[in-house]
C-alpha positions as CSV (number, residue, x, y, z in Angstrom):
1,M,6.5,2.7,1.4
2,A,8.0,4.0,4.9
3,R,8.8,1.4,7.1
4,R,7.2,1.8,10.8
5,T,7.3,0.4,14.3
6,F,4.3,-0.9,15.3
7,H,3.1,-2.4,18.8
8,V,2.7,-6.4,18.4
9,P,2.5,-8.4,21.7
10,E,6.0,-9.2,22.2
11,Y,4.7,-13.1,22.6
12,Y,4.4,-12.9,19.1
13,Q,8.3,-11.9,19.0
14,S,11.1,-14.2,19.1
15,D,14.9,-14.5,20.4
16,I,16.4,-16.9,17.2
17,V,14.3,-15.3,14.3
18,G,14.2,-11.5,16.2
19,A,18.1,-12.0,16.6
20,V,18.9,-13.1,12.8
21,K,16.1,-10.4,11.3
22,R,18.1,-8.0,13.0
23,A,20.9,-8.6,12.1
24,R,20.3,-8.9,8.5
25,T,18.8,-5.5,8.2
26,A,21.5,-4.1,9.8
27,A,23.7,-5.2,7.6
28,D,21.2,-4.8,4.2
29,P,18.7,-2.0,4.9
30,R,18.1,-1.6,1.7
31,R,16.9,-5.2,1.8
32,R,18.6,-6.0,-2.0
33,D,20.2,-9.3,-0.5
34,F,18.2,-12.1,-1.1
35,S,20.3,-15.1,0.3
36,P,19.0,-17.1,3.3
37,T,21.3,-17.5,6.4
38,L,22.5,-20.3,8.2
39,L,22.1,-21.4,11.1
40,D,24.9,-24.2,11.8
41,F,23.7,-26.6,14.6
42,G,26.4,-29.6,13.3
43,P,24.2,-32.8,12.7
44,L,21.8,-30.2,11.6
45,R,22.0,-27.3,9.3
46,V,18.9,-24.6,9.0
47,R,18.8,-22.0,6.4
48,I,16.5,-19.2,6.8
49,A,14.7,-17.5,4.3
50,R,15.4,-13.7,4.1
51,H,11.9,-12.5,4.4
52,F,9.3,-14.0,6.0
53,G,6.9,-13.2,8.5
54,F,4.4,-10.6,9.6
55,C,3.6,-8.1,7.1
56,Y,3.5,-4.3,7.3
57,G,-0.7,-5.5,6.8
58,V,-0.8,-7.7,9.4
59,E,0.9,-6.1,12.1
60,N,-1.1,-2.9,11.0
61,A,-4.2,-4.7,11.5
62,I,-2.7,-6.7,15.0
63,E,-1.9,-3.0,16.6
64,I,-5.9,-1.9,15.5
65,A,-7.2,-4.7,16.6
66,Y,-5.7,-4.9,20.1
67,K,-5.8,-1.5,20.9
68,T,-9.9,-1.4,20.1
69,V,-10.3,-4.1,22.4
70,A,-7.9,-2.6,25.5
71,D,-9.6,0.6,25.0
72,N,-13.3,-0.5,24.8
73,P,-13.5,-2.9,27.7
74,D,-17.0,-2.0,28.1
75,K,-18.4,-3.0,24.6
76,R,-19.0,-5.7,22.5
77,V,-16.3,-6.2,19.7
78,F,-16.7,-8.1,16.8
79,L,-14.8,-8.9,13.7
80,L,-16.4,-9.6,10.1
81,S,-14.4,-12.9,9.6
82,E,-10.5,-13.7,10.6
83,M,-8.3,-10.9,11.4
84,I,-5.5,-12.9,9.1
85,H,-5.1,-16.4,8.2
86,N,-3.2,-17.4,11.4
87,P,-5.1,-19.4,14.0
88,L,-2.9,-18.5,17.2
89,V,-3.5,-14.6,16.3
90,N,-7.6,-15.5,15.8
91,Q,-8.0,-17.9,18.7
92,D,-6.0,-15.0,20.9
93,L,-8.4,-12.2,19.9
94,Q,-11.7,-14.9,20.3
95,E,-10.0,-15.6,24.1
96,M,-10.0,-11.7,24.4
97,G,-13.8,-11.8,23.8
98,V,-13.6,-10.7,20.3
99,R,-17.0,-12.7,18.2
100,F,-16.7,-13.4,14.8
101,I,-19.7,-12.7,12.2
102,M,-18.6,-14.8,9.6
103,T,-16.8,-17.6,8.9
104,T,-14.0,-16.9,6.0
105,E,-16.0,-18.7,3.8
106,G,-18.7,-16.0,4.2
107,E,-20.6,-18.4,6.2
108,Q,-23.3,-16.1,9.1
109,L,-22.2,-17.1,12.4
110,I,-23.6,-14.3,13.5
111,P,-27.0,-12.5,12.4
112,W,-26.8,-9.4,11.5
113,S,-29.8,-9.2,13.4
114,Q,-28.4,-8.8,16.7
115,L,-25.8,-5.8,16.2
116,I,-26.2,-2.8,17.6
117,S,-25.1,0.6,16.8
118,D,-22.9,1.0,20.1
119,D,-21.1,-2.1,18.9
120,I,-17.4,-1.9,17.3
121,V,-17.2,-4.4,13.9
122,I,-13.6,-4.5,13.0
123,V,-13.1,-5.0,9.3
124,P,-10.2,-7.2,8.8
125,A,-6.7,-7.1,6.7
126,F,-8.0,-8.5,3.4
127,G,-10.9,-5.7,3.3
128,T,-14.4,-6.1,2.9
129,T,-17.3,-5.5,0.4
130,L,-19.0,-2.8,-0.4
131,E,-22.4,-4.6,0.1
132,I,-21.5,-5.6,3.7
133,Q,-20.3,-1.7,4.6
134,E,-24.1,-1.0,3.7
135,I,-25.5,-3.5,6.0
136,L,-23.1,-2.7,8.9
137,E,-24.3,1.5,8.6
138,K,-27.9,0.2,8.3
139,H,-27.2,-0.8,11.9
140,G,-25.5,2.5,12.6
141,I,-22.1,1.4,12.5
142,D,-19.2,3.1,10.7
143,P,-17.4,0.7,8.8
144,Y,-14.1,2.7,8.7
145,S,-13.6,3.7,12.1
146,F,-12.0,0.3,12.6
147,D,-11.0,-0.3,9.4
148,T,-7.4,-2.6,9.2
149,T,-7.7,-3.7,5.3
150,C,-4.4,-3.3,3.9
151,P,-3.0,-0.4,1.9
152,F,-1.5,-2.7,-0.6
153,V,-5.0,-4.2,-0.7
154,Q,-6.8,-0.8,-1.3
155,K,-3.6,0.1,-4.0
156,V,-5.2,-3.1,-6.3
157,W,-9.0,-1.2,-5.0
158,N,-7.6,2.1,-6.8
159,R,-5.8,0.5,-9.8
160,S,-9.1,-1.7,-10.6
161,A,-11.1,2.1,-10.8
162,K,-8.7,4.1,-12.7
163,I,-8.6,0.8,-15.4
164,G,-12.4,0.7,-15.1
165,K,-12.9,4.3,-15.8
166,D,-10.4,4.2,-18.4
167,G,-13.1,2.0,-19.9
168,Y,-11.0,-1.7,-19.7
169,T,-12.6,-4.6,-18.1
170,I,-11.1,-5.7,-14.8
171,I,-9.3,-9.1,-14.9
172,V,-8.7,-10.4,-11.0
173,H,-6.5,-13.1,-10.5
174,G,-7.3,-14.6,-7.7
175,K,-9.0,-17.3,-5.3
176,P,-12.7,-17.0,-6.0
177,Q,-14.3,-17.7,-1.9
178,H,-11.0,-15.6,-0.7
179,E,-12.2,-12.6,1.4
180,E,-9.9,-10.1,-0.3
181,T,-10.7,-11.3,-3.9
182,R,-14.5,-11.2,-3.0
183,A,-13.7,-7.2,-1.9
184,T,-11.6,-6.6,-4.0
185,V,-14.4,-7.8,-7.1
186,S,-16.9,-5.4,-5.0
187,H,-15.3,-2.3,-5.4
188,S,-14.0,-2.9,-8.7
189,S,-17.6,-3.8,-10.3
190,Q,-18.6,-0.1,-9.1
191,S,-15.8,1.0,-12.2
192,G,-16.2,-1.5,-14.8
193,P,-17.0,-5.2,-15.6
194,T,-14.8,-7.8,-13.5
195,V,-14.1,-11.4,-13.8
196,I,-12.2,-13.5,-11.8
197,V,-9.7,-15.9,-13.6
198,R,-8.3,-18.5,-10.8
199,D,-5.4,-20.1,-12.8
200,M,-3.7,-20.9,-15.8
201,T,-6.6,-23.1,-16.9
202,Q,-8.9,-21.2,-16.6
203,T,-7.1,-18.1,-18.6
204,E,-6.5,-20.4,-21.2
205,R,-10.4,-20.5,-21.4
206,L,-10.8,-16.7,-21.5
207,A,-8.0,-16.1,-24.0
208,G,-10.1,-18.8,-26.1
209,I,-13.6,-16.8,-26.0
210,I,-11.1,-13.9,-26.4
211,T,-9.9,-15.7,-29.7
212,E,-12.8,-16.9,-31.3
213,K,-11.7,-20.5,-30.4
214,Y,-14.6,-21.1,-27.9
215,P,-18.0,-19.4,-28.3
216,L,-18.9,-16.7,-26.5
217,E,-21.5,-19.1,-24.3
218,K,-18.8,-20.7,-22.7
219,F,-18.2,-17.7,-20.3
220,T,-21.8,-18.5,-19.5
221,E,-20.2,-22.0,-18.3
222,W,-17.4,-21.4,-17.5
223,F,-17.2,-17.7,-15.8
224,A,-20.9,-17.2,-14.0
225,D,-20.6,-17.4,-10.5
226,Q,-16.3,-15.2,-11.0
227,A,-18.2,-11.8,-13.3
228,S,-19.7,-9.3,-12.2
229,E,-23.8,-8.8,-12.4
230,G,-24.8,-7.6,-16.1
231,F,-20.8,-9.1,-17.5
232,D,-21.4,-9.5,-21.7
233,P,-18.7,-11.4,-23.1
234,A,-19.1,-9.9,-26.9
235,R,-19.0,-6.3,-25.1
236,D,-16.7,-6.8,-22.0
237,L,-13.4,-8.5,-22.9
238,L,-12.7,-5.6,-26.0
239,R,-10.7,-4.0,-23.6
240,I,-9.1,-5.8,-20.1
241,G,-6.7,-5.2,-17.6
242,V,-5.0,-7.3,-15.2
243,V,-5.0,-7.1,-11.2
244,N,-4.4,-10.0,-8.9
245,Q,-5.2,-10.4,-4.8
246,T,-2.0,-9.3,-3.3
247,T,-1.2,-13.1,-2.4
248,M,-0.9,-14.6,-5.2
249,L,2.1,-16.5,-7.0
250,A,3.7,-13.5,-8.7
251,T,5.2,-15.6,-11.5
252,E,1.7,-16.7,-12.3
253,T,0.3,-13.6,-12.1
254,Q,2.4,-12.5,-14.9
255,A,1.8,-15.6,-17.0
256,I,-1.5,-14.6,-17.0
257,A,-1.3,-11.1,-17.9
258,D,1.4,-12.1,-20.7
259,R,-1.2,-14.9,-21.8
260,L,-4.2,-12.6,-22.0
261,K,-2.2,-10.3,-23.8
262,E,-1.1,-12.4,-26.4
263,A,-5.0,-13.4,-27.1
264,M,-5.5,-9.4,-27.6
265,I,-2.9,-9.2,-30.0
266,E,-4.0,-12.4,-31.5
267,R,-7.3,-11.0,-32.2
268,Y,-6.5,-7.4,-32.6
269,G,-3.2,-7.5,-33.6
270,V,0.0,-6.0,-32.6
271,D,-0.2,-2.3,-33.7
272,E,-3.7,-2.1,-31.6
273,I,-2.8,-3.2,-28.4
274,E,-2.5,-0.7,-26.8
275,G,-6.6,0.4,-27.2
276,H,-7.4,-3.5,-26.2
277,F,-5.0,-4.2,-23.2
278,A,-4.1,-2.1,-20.3
279,D,-0.6,-1.6,-18.7
280,T,-0.7,-2.3,-15.6
281,R,2.1,-3.1,-13.3
282,D,2.1,-5.9,-10.8
283,T,-0.3,-5.3,-8.0
284,L,1.2,-7.9,-5.5
285,C,2.5,-6.3,-2.1
286,Y,5.8,-5.8,-1.3
287,A,5.9,-8.4,1.2
288,T,4.3,-11.0,-1.2
289,N,7.3,-10.7,-3.5
290,E,9.8,-10.3,-1.0
291,N,9.0,-13.6,0.6
292,Q,8.7,-15.4,-2.7
293,T,11.6,-14.0,-3.9
294,A,13.5,-14.9,-0.8
295,T,11.7,-18.4,-0.8
296,T,13.7,-18.6,-4.5
297,E,16.8,-18.1,-3.1
298,L,16.7,-20.4,-0.2
299,I,15.1,-23.0,-2.4
300,Q,19.2,-22.8,-4.6
301,A,20.8,-23.0,-1.4
302,G,19.2,-26.4,-1.2
303,G,18.7,-28.5,1.0
304,D,16.9,-31.8,1.9
305,L,13.9,-31.0,3.1
306,G,11.6,-28.2,3.6
307,I,9.4,-26.6,6.3
308,V,6.9,-23.9,6.2
309,V,5.0,-22.5,9.1
310,G,1.7,-21.1,8.2
311,G,-2.1,-21.2,8.7
312,Y,-3.2,-23.4,6.7
313,N,-6.1,-21.3,4.6
314,S,-3.3,-18.6,4.1
315,S,-2.9,-17.9,0.6
316,N,0.6,-16.8,0.1
317,T,1.7,-19.2,2.8
318,S,0.4,-21.6,0.2
319,H,2.7,-20.1,-2.4
320,L,5.8,-20.5,-0.9
321,V,4.9,-24.3,-0.3
322,E,4.4,-24.7,-3.9
323,L,7.7,-23.1,-4.6
324,C,9.4,-25.3,-2.1
325,E,7.2,-29.2,-2.9
326,E,9.1,-28.3,-7.1
327,K,12.2,-29.2,-5.7
328,M,12.3,-31.2,-2.2
329,P,9.8,-32.9,0.6
330,T,8.0,-29.8,2.2
331,Y,5.9,-30.3,5.1
332,F,3.2,-27.2,5.6
333,V,2.9,-26.9,9.3
334,R,0.8,-24.1,11.7
335,G,3.3,-25.1,14.5
336,P,5.7,-27.4,16.8
337,E,2.7,-29.9,17.8
338,E,2.1,-30.8,14.7
339,I,5.9,-32.7,14.5
340,L,5.0,-35.7,16.8
341,S,8.3,-37.3,16.2
342,R,11.3,-38.4,14.3
343,E,9.1,-40.2,12.8
344,E,5.6,-38.7,12.2
345,I,4.9,-35.6,10.9
346,R,1.1,-33.9,10.5
347,H,1.0,-31.3,7.3
348,F,-1.6,-29.4,5.3
349,D,-1.3,-31.0,2.1
350,L,-2.0,-28.4,-1.0
351,H,-3.1,-31.2,-3.3
352,S,-6.1,-33.2,-1.2
353,Y,-6.8,-29.9,0.7
354,S,-6.3,-31.7,4.1
355,V,-4.2,-32.7,7.1
356,I,-2.2,-35.7,6.4
357,E,0.3,-37.6,8.6
358,T,3.6,-38.9,7.1
359,D,6.2,-41.6,8.5
360,N,10.2,-41.7,8.2
361,W,9.6,-37.8,7.4
362,L,13.3,-36.2,9.0
363,P,16.1,-38.0,7.3
364,E,19.1,-40.0,9.2
365,K,21.1,-38.1,6.4
366,R,24.0,-35.8,8.6
367,P,24.5,-33.1,8.4
368,L,20.7,-32.3,7.5
369,N,19.9,-29.6,5.6
370,I,16.4,-27.9,6.4
371,L,15.0,-24.9,4.6
372,L,12.9,-22.9,7.0
373,T,10.4,-20.1,6.3
374,S,6.8,-18.9,7.0
375,G,4.0,-16.7,5.7
376,A,3.1,-13.1,6.1
377,S,0.8,-13.7,8.9
378,C,2.9,-16.4,10.7
379,P,4.3,-14.7,14.2
380,D,8.0,-15.1,14.4
381,A,7.8,-17.4,17.7
382,L,6.0,-19.5,16.4
383,V,9.2,-20.4,13.5
384,D,11.3,-20.4,16.6
385,K,9.2,-23.2,18.3
386,V,9.6,-25.2,14.9
387,L,12.9,-24.9,15.1
388,L,13.4,-25.7,18.6
389,R,11.2,-28.7,18.4
390,V,13.8,-29.7,15.2
391,M,16.6,-29.5,17.1
392,E,15.0,-31.7,19.6
393,L,14.8,-34.6,17.3
394,V,18.3,-34.2,16.1
395,D,21.4,-35.4,18.6
396,G,24.1,-33.4,19.2
397,T,23.0,-29.9,17.7
398,K,25.3,-27.1,19.4
399,D,23.6,-24.5,21.8
400,V,21.5,-22.5,20.1
401,E,22.8,-19.2,21.5
402,E,26.5,-20.2,20.0
403,V,25.0,-20.9,16.9
404,I,23.3,-17.5,16.6
405,R,26.4,-15.6,17.5
406,Q,28.7,-17.6,14.9
407,S,26.1,-16.8,12.2
408,L,25.7,-13.4,12.5
409,T,29.2,-12.8,12.8
410,A,29.1,-14.6,9.2
411,N,25.9,-13.2,8.4
412,V,24.5,-15.1,5.6
413,A,25.6,-18.6,3.9
């Protein structure tokens, strides 16, 4: 997809990260070098991932939403749910008068009955279900007029439609309650039976049903609320194809596809596999792929700890945290305000799914090596602020502008 420039509010842009990204783009316009950038502040050494921050879909959604509000001062403007999974952006829109109709979990905040045909309803980057589109149309609102659905999400819908029309059941690797996955299932179910698998544990269960390790009755027990209406495992698990929520972990999606293909080979034989397993290419968006690859390269460069910045309900950000946690202490923060002091940090724990505080998080070791990245819905300005906040806590750091000049000359480390 050709890259274009979007009109994003200046206060989301940054001086430090912006300068680094511009220099890296100039040196590597084809984006093939995934090595991190080193900012050497003396006692503090920060390695920044090659790719992170606002992606194409997010910038497109922000541009449409902000322009819509500016162009319609006399109309009520609603969002179906959060524009993207970043609290700063969503709060900004709310302060501009935009109201959310639902929570990210689908809980109704504003009754549909309160909408009138003159209202504007913006569809978020995750897309929405066909059922919600029908509701909007019944209220005289065109669901496509202010649609910010990411083109990479639409790509998944198109892929699902094709394999469904070819007679395959669609297996969606995704989080069942995530807006994007709910939307994908709604659309894919129009073309073929659809079932969601959350992770490898659920994949093993599905593989066991396919290979007859488990009885068909187990499907209802395990997947009843994750399958399209009328799903019949005896009929609908004969031919399958795998797509995914665009923000999932790429390696896990591949492992799931490989495991299900293996199950089909076990059941039908390798010579018959083409008739039972659709050859679908990966449906992760380019930004998710790049960010995960860049994070892997960042980790390989080594560090004493990692900091990942983003909204706590951001799927793509959580997977960057998972990658970092495998190798080092990692702190998932939504902004600089979570870094309380040298001794305390407030951060999101993926295991308990809650915000916790950790003591003695910042090592005394000097030089201290920190790895820094963010999710695809996080403004670069927040990453700048987190970096500057950490610098405040480490005595004797060099001047930022001087370090940036030196770093951009050296380019990478």
